[in-house]
C-alpha positions as CSV (number, residue, x, y, z in Angstrom):
1,M,-32.8,7.0,42.4
2,K,-33.9,8.4,39.1
3,R,-35.6,5.7,37.0
4,I,-34.8,5.5,33.3
5,G,-37.6,4.3,31.1
6,K,-37.5,1.6,28.4
7,E,-37.3,4.1,25.6
8,T,-34.2,5.7,27.1
9,H,-32.7,2.2,27.5
10,I,-33.1,1.6,23.7
11,Q,-31.7,5.1,22.8
12,T,-28.7,4.7,25.0
13,L,-28.0,1.2,23.7
14,R,-28.2,2.4,20.1
15,K,-26.0,5.3,20.8
16,V,-23.3,3.2,22.5
17,S,-23.7,0.5,19.8
18,D,-22.9,3.0,17.1
19,L,-19.8,4.0,19.0
20,F,-17.5,1.2,17.9
21,K,-18.3,1.9,14.2
22,T,-17.1,5.5,14.3
23,T,-14.9,6.1,17.3
24,S,-11.1,6.3,17.3
25,L,-10.9,5.5,21.0
26,E,-8.9,2.6,22.2
27,V,-10.8,-0.6,23.3
28,D,-10.1,0.0,27.0
29,E,-11.8,3.4,26.8
30,L,-14.7,2.0,25.0
31,L,-15.2,-0.8,27.5
32,A,-15.1,1.6,30.4
33,M,-17.7,3.8,28.7
34,V,-20.0,0.8,28.0
35,M,-19.6,-0.6,31.6
36,D,-20.4,2.9,33.0
37,A,-23.5,3.1,30.8
38,A,-24.7,-0.3,31.9
39,K,-24.2,0.6,35.6
40,D,-26.1,3.8,35.2
41,I,-29.1,2.3,33.2
42,V,-29.6,-0.7,35.5
43,G,-28.3,0.9,38.7
44,V,-25.4,-1.3,39.6
45,K,-22.8,-0.6,42.2
46,N,-19.7,-2.3,40.7
47,G,-18.7,-4.0,37.5
48,S,-15.7,-5.9,36.4
49,L,-14.3,-7.6,33.3
50,L,-12.2,-10.8,33.3
51,L,-10.4,-12.3,30.4
52,V,-9.6,-16.0,29.8
53,Q,-5.9,-16.5,30.2
54,N,-5.8,-20.3,29.6
55,E,-8.2,-21.9,27.1
56,K,-7.8,-25.4,28.6
57,T,-8.4,-24.5,32.3
58,F,-10.4,-21.3,31.7
59,K,-8.3,-19.5,34.2
60,L,-9.5,-15.9,34.4
61,Q,-7.7,-12.7,35.2
62,F,-9.2,-9.3,36.0
63,Y,-8.8,-7.0,33.1
64,Q,-10.9,-4.0,34.0
65,A,-13.1,-2.9,36.9
66,S,-15.2,0.0,38.1
67,G,-16.6,1.1,41.5
68,K,-15.1,1.9,44.9
69,N,-11.7,0.2,45.5
70,M,-12.2,-2.0,42.5
71,G,-8.8,-1.1,41.0
72,Q,-7.2,-3.6,43.5
73,L,-8.8,-6.5,41.7
74,K,-6.0,-6.7,39.2
75,D,-3.7,-7.9,42.0
76,I,-6.0,-10.8,42.9
77,D,-5.4,-14.3,41.5
78,L,-8.5,-16.2,40.6
79,P,-8.0,-20.0,40.5
80,P,-8.9,-21.7,37.2
81,G,-12.6,-22.6,36.9
82,V,-13.5,-21.3,40.3
83,G,-16.5,-19.1,41.2
84,I,-19.5,-18.0,39.4
85,S,-17.5,-16.4,36.7
86,G,-15.4,-19.5,36.3
87,C,-18.5,-21.5,35.7
88,V,-19.7,-18.9,33.1
89,A,-16.4,-19.2,31.3
90,K,-16.6,-23.0,31.1
91,T,-20.2,-23.3,30.1
92,G,-20.7,-20.1,28.0
93,E,-24.0,-19.5,29.8
94,A,-25.0,-16.5,31.9
95,V,-25.5,-16.9,35.6
96,I,-27.8,-14.6,37.7
97,S,-27.4,-15.2,41.4
98,N,-29.5,-13.0,43.7
99,D,-28.2,-14.6,46.9
100,V,-24.5,-15.4,46.5
101,A,-24.1,-16.3,50.2
102,T,-26.0,-19.5,49.6
103,D,-24.7,-20.1,46.0
104,P,-22.2,-23.0,46.1
105,R,-20.5,-21.6,43.0
106,W,-19.6,-18.3,44.8
107,Y,-15.9,-17.7,45.4
108,Q,-15.6,-15.7,48.7
109,G,-11.9,-15.0,48.2
110,V,-12.5,-11.9,46.1
111,S,-15.0,-10.3,48.5
112,E,-12.8,-11.1,51.5
113,K,-9.7,-9.6,50.0
114,M,-11.7,-6.6,48.9
115,R,-13.6,-6.4,52.2
116,T,-16.7,-5.6,50.2
117,P,-19.7,-7.8,50.9
118,V,-21.6,-8.9,47.8
119,K,-25.3,-9.9,47.8
120,S,-26.2,-10.4,44.2
121,M,-24.4,-10.9,40.9
122,A,-25.1,-11.0,37.2
123,S,-22.3,-12.7,35.1
124,F,-22.3,-12.9,31.3
125,P,-19.9,-14.6,28.9
126,L,-18.0,-12.6,26.2
127,I,-18.2,-14.7,23.1
128,I,-16.5,-14.2,19.8
129,G,-17.6,-16.8,17.3
130,K,-18.1,-19.9,19.5
131,K,-15.2,-19.1,21.8
132,V,-15.5,-17.6,25.3
133,I,-12.8,-14.9,25.6
134,G,-13.9,-13.5,28.9
135,V,-16.6,-12.8,31.5
136,V,-18.3,-9.5,32.5
137,Q,-19.9,-9.4,35.9
138,F,-22.1,-6.8,37.7
139,L,-22.3,-6.8,41.4
140,D,-25.3,-5.5,43.6
141,K,-28.0,-3.1,42.7
142,V,-27.7,0.4,44.1
143,D,-31.2,0.3,45.5
144,G,-30.7,-3.1,47.2
145,S,-33.1,-4.9,44.9
146,T,-32.3,-8.1,43.0
147,F,-31.6,-8.5,39.3
148,N,-34.9,-9.0,37.4
149,E,-35.6,-10.2,33.9
150,T,-35.5,-6.6,32.5
151,N,-32.1,-6.0,34.1
152,T,-30.8,-9.2,32.8
153,E,-31.9,-8.5,29.2
154,V,-30.3,-5.0,29.2
155,L,-27.0,-6.2,30.8
156,E,-26.8,-9.2,28.4
157,R,-27.0,-6.8,25.5
158,F,-24.2,-4.7,27.0
159,A,-22.2,-7.9,27.4
160,N,-22.7,-8.7,23.7
161,L,-21.7,-5.2,22.8
162,M,-18.5,-5.5,24.8
163,A,-17.6,-8.7,23.0
164,K,-18.1,-6.8,19.7
165,F,-15.7,-4.2,20.9
166,F,-13.0,-6.9,21.5
167,Q,-13.7,-8.4,18.0
168,V,-13.5,-5.0,16.4
169,A,-10.2,-4.3,18.2
170,Q,-8.9,-7.7,17.2
171,N,-9.8,-7.1,13.6
172,R,-8.5,-3.6,13.7
173,N,-5.1,-4.9,14.9
174,L,-5.1,-7.6,12.3
175,L,-6.1,-5.1,9.6
176,G,-3.5,-2.7,10.9
177,E,-0.8,-5.3,10.7
178,E,-1.9,-6.3,7.2
179,F,-2.1,-2.7,6.1
180,G,1.4,-2.2,7.5
181,R,2.7,-5.1,5.4
182,L,0.9,-4.0,2.3
183,K,2.1,-0.4,2.8
184,E,5.7,-1.6,3.2
185,Q,5.4,-3.7,0.1
186,F,3.9,-0.9,-1.8
187,L,6.5,1.6,-0.7
188,H,9.2,-0.9,-1.4
189,R,7.8,-1.6,-4.9
190,Y,7.4,2.0,-5.8
191,T,10.5,3.6,-4.2
192,I,12.6,5.7,-6.5
193,V,16.2,5.3,-5.6
194,G,19.0,7.6,-6.5
195,E,20.8,10.8,-5.6
196,S,22.1,11.8,-9.0
197,K,21.4,15.3,-10.3
198,A,19.4,13.9,-13.3
199,I,17.0,11.8,-11.2
200,K,16.5,14.5,-8.5
201,K,15.5,17.0,-11.3
202,C,12.8,14.5,-12.5
203,I,11.5,13.9,-8.9
204,E,11.4,17.7,-8.4
205,V,9.3,18.2,-11.5
206,A,7.0,15.3,-10.7
207,E,6.3,16.6,-7.1
208,K,5.7,20.1,-8.4
209,V,3.0,19.0,-10.9
210,A,1.4,16.3,-8.6
211,D,-1.3,18.6,-7.2
212,S,-2.4,19.9,-10.7
213,K,-4.6,18.1,-13.1
214,A,-2.2,18.8,-16.0
215,T,-1.6,15.8,-18.3
216,V,1.9,14.4,-17.9
217,L,4.0,12.6,-20.5
218,L,6.7,10.4,-19.1
219,N,9.4,9.8,-21.8
220,G,12.3,7.4,-21.4
221,E,13.8,4.1,-22.5
222,S,12.4,0.8,-21.3
223,G,13.3,0.0,-17.7
224,T,13.9,3.6,-16.6
225,G,11.1,3.7,-14.1
226,K,8.2,5.4,-15.9
227,E,5.5,3.6,-13.9
228,L,7.3,4.5,-10.7
229,F,7.0,8.2,-11.6
230,A,3.3,7.7,-12.5
231,H,2.7,6.4,-9.0
232,L,4.8,9.2,-7.5
233,I,2.7,11.9,-9.3
234,H,-0.5,10.2,-8.1
235,D,0.6,9.5,-4.5
236,R,2.0,13.1,-3.9
237,G,-1.2,14.8,-5.2
238,Q,-4.7,15.4,-3.9
239,R,-5.9,12.2,-5.6
240,Q,-3.6,9.9,-3.6
241,N,-6.6,8.2,-1.9
242,K,-8.5,7.8,-5.1
243,P,-8.1,5.0,-7.7
244,F,-4.9,4.5,-9.7
245,V,-5.6,2.5,-12.8
246,S,-2.9,1.4,-15.2
247,V,-3.1,-0.2,-18.7
248,S,-0.5,-0.9,-21.4
249,C,-1.7,0.4,-24.8
250,G,0.7,-1.9,-26.5
251,A,-0.4,-5.1,-24.8
252,L,-3.9,-5.3,-26.3
253,P,-5.4,-5.3,-29.8
254,A,-7.3,-2.1,-30.6
255,S,-10.8,-3.7,-30.4
256,I,-10.1,-5.1,-26.9
257,L,-8.4,-1.9,-25.8
258,E,-11.5,0.1,-26.7
259,R,-13.6,-2.1,-24.5
260,E,-11.1,-1.9,-21.7
261,L,-10.9,1.9,-21.8
262,F,-14.6,2.8,-22.3
263,G,-16.5,-0.3,-21.3
264,H,-19.5,-1.8,-23.0
265,E,-23.3,-2.2,-22.7
266,K,-25.0,-5.6,-22.6
267,G,-25.4,-7.0,-26.1
268,A,-22.9,-4.6,-27.6
269,F,-21.1,-7.6,-29.3
270,T,-21.2,-11.3,-29.2
271,G,-20.5,-12.5,-25.8
272,A,-21.3,-9.2,-24.1
273,D,-23.9,-10.8,-21.7
274,S,-23.6,-8.0,-19.1
275,Q,-22.6,-4.3,-18.8
276,K,-19.0,-3.6,-18.0
277,I,-17.5,-0.3,-17.0
278,G,-14.3,0.8,-18.6
279,L,-11.0,1.9,-17.1
280,F,-11.9,5.6,-17.4
281,E,-15.0,5.1,-15.2
282,A,-12.9,2.9,-12.8
283,A,-10.4,5.8,-12.5
284,H,-13.0,8.5,-11.9
285,T,-11.7,11.1,-9.5
286,G,-8.3,9.4,-9.6
287,T,-5.5,8.8,-12.1
288,L,-5.4,6.7,-15.3
289,F,-1.9,5.7,-16.4
290,L,-1.6,4.9,-20.2
291,D,1.7,3.1,-20.6
292,E,3.2,2.7,-24.1
293,I,0.9,5.3,-25.5
294,G,3.1,5.5,-28.6
295,E,1.7,2.0,-29.6
296,L,-1.9,3.3,-29.7
297,P,-3.5,2.8,-33.2
298,L,-4.6,6.0,-35.0
299,D,-8.3,5.2,-34.7
300,M,-8.0,4.8,-31.0
301,Q,-6.0,8.1,-30.8
302,V,-9.1,9.8,-32.2
303,K,-11.3,8.4,-29.5
304,L,-8.8,9.1,-26.7
305,L,-8.5,12.7,-27.9
306,R,-12.3,13.2,-27.5
307,V,-12.2,12.0,-23.9
308,V,-9.2,14.2,-23.1
309,Q,-10.9,17.2,-24.6
310,E,-14.4,16.8,-23.4
311,E,-13.9,14.6,-20.3
312,S,-16.8,12.4,-21.5
313,F,-17.4,9.3,-23.6
314,I,-20.0,6.7,-24.6
315,R,-19.7,3.1,-23.7
316,L,-19.4,0.6,-26.7
317,G,-22.9,-0.1,-27.8
318,G,-24.4,2.6,-25.6
319,T,-26.1,6.0,-26.2
320,E,-25.6,7.7,-22.8
321,T,-22.8,10.2,-22.4
322,I,-20.7,9.5,-19.3
323,N,-18.7,12.3,-17.7
324,V,-15.5,11.5,-15.9
325,D,-12.9,13.4,-13.8
326,V,-9.6,11.7,-14.5
327,R,-6.0,12.8,-14.2
328,L,-4.2,11.4,-17.2
329,V,-0.5,10.3,-17.1
330,T,1.0,8.7,-20.2
331,A,4.4,7.1,-20.9
332,T,6.3,6.1,-24.0
333,N,9.8,5.0,-25.0
334,R,9.3,6.4,-28.5
335,D,10.2,9.8,-29.9
336,L,6.6,11.1,-30.3
337,E,7.8,14.2,-32.1
338,K,9.3,12.0,-34.8
339,E,6.1,9.8,-34.8
340,V,4.1,12.9,-35.4
341,R,6.3,14.0,-38.3
342,E,6.0,10.5,-39.9
343,G,2.2,10.5,-39.5
344,N,2.1,7.7,-36.9
345,F,0.8,9.8,-34.0
346,R,-1.8,12.6,-34.1
347,Q,-0.3,16.0,-33.5
348,D,-3.4,17.3,-31.7
349,L,-3.3,14.4,-29.2
350,Y,0.4,14.9,-28.7
351,Y,-0.2,18.4,-27.7
352,R,-2.9,17.3,-25.3
353,I,-0.9,14.7,-23.5
354,N,2.4,16.7,-23.6
355,V,1.4,19.5,-21.2
356,I,4.1,18.4,-18.8
357,K,6.9,16.3,-20.1
358,I,9.4,14.5,-17.9
359,T,12.2,12.7,-19.6
360,L,13.7,10.0,-17.5
361,P,17.5,9.4,-17.9
362,P,18.9,6.0,-18.8
363,L,21.0,4.3,-16.2
364,R,24.2,5.0,-18.3
365,E,23.7,8.7,-17.7
366,K,23.4,8.3,-14.0
367,L,25.9,5.6,-13.1
368,E,26.5,7.3,-9.7
369,D,23.1,5.9,-8.7
370,I,24.3,2.3,-9.2
371,R,25.7,2.0,-5.7
372,D,22.3,3.0,-4.1
373,L,20.3,0.9,-6.5
374,L,22.5,-2.1,-5.7
375,T,22.0,-1.7,-2.0
376,F,18.2,-1.3,-2.5
377,F,17.9,-4.4,-4.7
378,L,20.1,-6.5,-2.4
379,K,17.7,-5.8,0.5
380,K,14.6,-6.2,-1.7
381,H,15.5,-9.6,-3.1
382,S,17.3,-11.3,-0.2
383,P,15.3,-14.2,1.2
384,E,13.5,-13.6,4.5
385,N,15.3,-14.6,7.7
386,Q,18.6,-14.6,5.9
387,P,21.3,-12.0,6.1
388,V,21.4,-9.5,3.2
389,K,24.4,-10.2,0.9
390,K,27.0,-7.5,0.6
391,P,28.7,-6.1,-2.5
392,G,32.2,-7.6,-2.8
393,K,35.4,-5.9,-3.8
394,G,35.3,-4.2,-7.2
395,L,31.6,-5.0,-7.8
396,V,30.4,-1.4,-8.0
397,S,33.1,-0.5,-10.4
398,H,32.3,-3.6,-12.5
399,L,28.7,-2.7,-12.7
400,M,29.5,0.9,-13.6
401,S,31.6,-0.3,-16.5
402,Y,28.6,-1.7,-18.3
403,S,26.2,0.4,-20.5
404,W,23.0,-1.2,-19.1
405,P,20.8,-1.2,-22.3
406,G,17.9,-2.6,-20.2
407,N,18.4,0.2,-17.6
408,I,17.3,-0.2,-14.0
409,R,15.1,-3.2,-14.8
410,E,18.1,-5.1,-16.2
411,L,20.2,-4.2,-13.1
412,E,17.5,-5.4,-10.8
413,N,17.2,-8.7,-12.7
414,S,20.9,-9.1,-12.6
415,V,21.1,-8.6,-8.9
416,E,18.2,-11.0,-8.2
417,R,19.8,-13.6,-10.3
418,A,23.2,-13.2,-8.6
419,I,21.5,-13.5,-5.1
420,V,19.9,-16.8,-6.1
421,L,23.0,-18.3,-7.6
422,S,25.6,-17.0,-5.1
423,D,26.6,-19.2,-2.1
424,G,28.7,-16.7,-0.4
425,E,27.9,-13.7,1.9
426,E,29.2,-11.3,-0.8
427,L,28.4,-10.8,-4.4
428,L,31.5,-10.7,-6.6
429,P,32.0,-9.3,-10.1
430,D,32.2,-12.8,-11.6
431,E,28.6,-13.4,-10.6
432,F,27.5,-10.7,-13.1
433,P,28.7,-12.4,-16.3
434,F,27.3,-9.8,-18.7
435,E,29.3,-9.2,-21.8
436,T,30.0,-5.5,-22.2
437,S,29.8,-4.2,-25.7
438,Q,32.1,-1.3,-24.8
439,A,35.7,-1.4,-25.8
440,P,38.2,-0.4,-23.0
441,I,39.9,3.0,-23.3
442,E,43.7,2.5,-23.5
443,L,46.2,5.3,-23.4
444,N,49.7,4.2,-24.1
445,V,52.7,6.1,-22.9
446,G,54.9,7.3,-25.8
447,S,52.0,8.6,-27.9
448,T,51.8,12.3,-28.7
449,L,49.2,14.3,-26.9
450,K,47.2,14.7,-30.1
451,E,47.4,10.9,-30.7
452,A,46.3,10.1,-27.2
453,S,43.5,12.7,-27.4
454,D,42.2,11.3,-30.7
455,S,42.4,7.7,-29.4
456,F,40.5,8.7,-26.3
457,R,37.8,10.6,-28.2
458,Q,37.5,7.9,-30.8
459,T,36.9,5.1,-28.2
460,F,34.7,7.2,-25.9
461,I,32.4,8.3,-28.8
462,S,32.4,4.8,-30.2
463,N,31.3,3.4,-26.8
464,T,28.6,6.1,-26.4
465,L,27.2,5.3,-29.9
466,K,27.1,1.6,-29.0
467,S,25.2,2.4,-25.8
468,T,22.6,4.3,-27.9
469,S,22.4,1.7,-30.6
470,G,23.9,4.1,-33.1
471,N,21.4,6.9,-32.4
472,R,23.5,10.0,-33.0
473,T,20.9,12.4,-31.5
474,K,20.9,10.6,-28.2
475,A,24.7,10.3,-28.3
476,A,25.0,14.0,-28.8
477,Q,22.7,14.6,-25.9
478,I,24.8,12.4,-23.6
479,L,28.0,14.0,-24.7
480,D,26.4,17.4,-24.4
481,V,27.5,18.5,-28.0
482,Q,25.6,19.6,-31.1
483,R,24.6,16.7,-33.4
484,S,26.3,18.4,-36.3
485,Y,29.6,18.6,-34.3
486,L,29.3,14.9,-33.3
487,S,28.9,14.0,-37.0
488,R,32.0,16.0,-37.9
489,L,34.0,14.2,-35.2
490,I,32.8,10.8,-36.3
491,K,34.0,11.6,-39.8
492,E,37.3,13.1,-38.7
493,L,38.1,10.2,-36.3
494,E,36.9,7.6,-38.8
495,I,34.5,6.0,-36.4
496,K,32.5,3.2,-37.9
């Protein structure tokens, strides 16, 4: 037999040891490879792996085996705590027996059933932490010699490596389960629900621009899902596996916001006892989402403009220029064009962030999505291990009769509240006690066609104006008419 030197032993062990860090193979394949490597290096005829099935009795069951006719081992029952391997499982100590015929611990049942005589045996525990999870055993040397100290050292290292494989596989499964839960939570949290023409158009634009680096401005009322679309743009693009960093420009004072965005050096101000990187650095190669950008003070707008233009900045209190590669997505519920005209927002910054503009429709403009949203929120907020409540009779129509000034966020909060307070299996209209500000449209028989038409237009326009808080421009957009024509109708119909 070809002898393998000590240096080859070391190289083989290192090569196999690195395997579990990089391979995508299943644990069974890895174990088979390791066992074969151990047999080849030491020159062993057969090898087998047994796992502990009962932690109290240390009952072992054959899990994997190699060598001639060793596949039959899986059909053999091994009594708890019996044999050399049973002793190893109990004590956690390796056993080297070079004359098993005279060893009182030897269990002859296996060799008798296999009709394979065994002369020598090296058995090692597989330990994870302080717990024995199994035993690996090597039977007989090919050249007929006994297991010496060098053989024992090599095989023990292989046994430790096999235990690591089990640990990695165990951790991989746990990580996989945790990742699955996190992924489900993430997808559930950032799911965009709706089949209306208006929302489909927004999704189409968002997906189209996802792969580009163009700056996106998300415009829409509060609660329309601007952050959801920011995540959609990030997740559908080439930066999906890179950082997604979010900050609300309206939630922090200008001085603190500057530190958050650009970071600071040690000693830059009182209390700055260490260096801190900013959100632009944290989002490098990824996406930075600036929510409520319309709230950004003018002095901060100047600093933001420089970063957008030059893709570089200097930390607060620093002198070094830091280059960053960041995809910028911004959002606002303000009319930035109006803010520019009134001098509250820099025109040059507006042009920089408004390369791609996506205007998200309010819920009142896509009432057909309420049914799907209701189903989604019922499932999302129903307690675990309890049946999901169903919409009761008339509930969808009731919800569609409301203007939803708080948009999707208000709808979600209403559904969650109703689930908590409801005792029945269905949610009924009475469990959504919002007070609609819209007057009902009544058409009385006996009126002339013109009177009925004027009454309908008067009430319908009045309801629309209330839903927009009196904003005639928005109302004209909803009604799909010119603002000047809407003003004329308001005057003619004496709408107050």
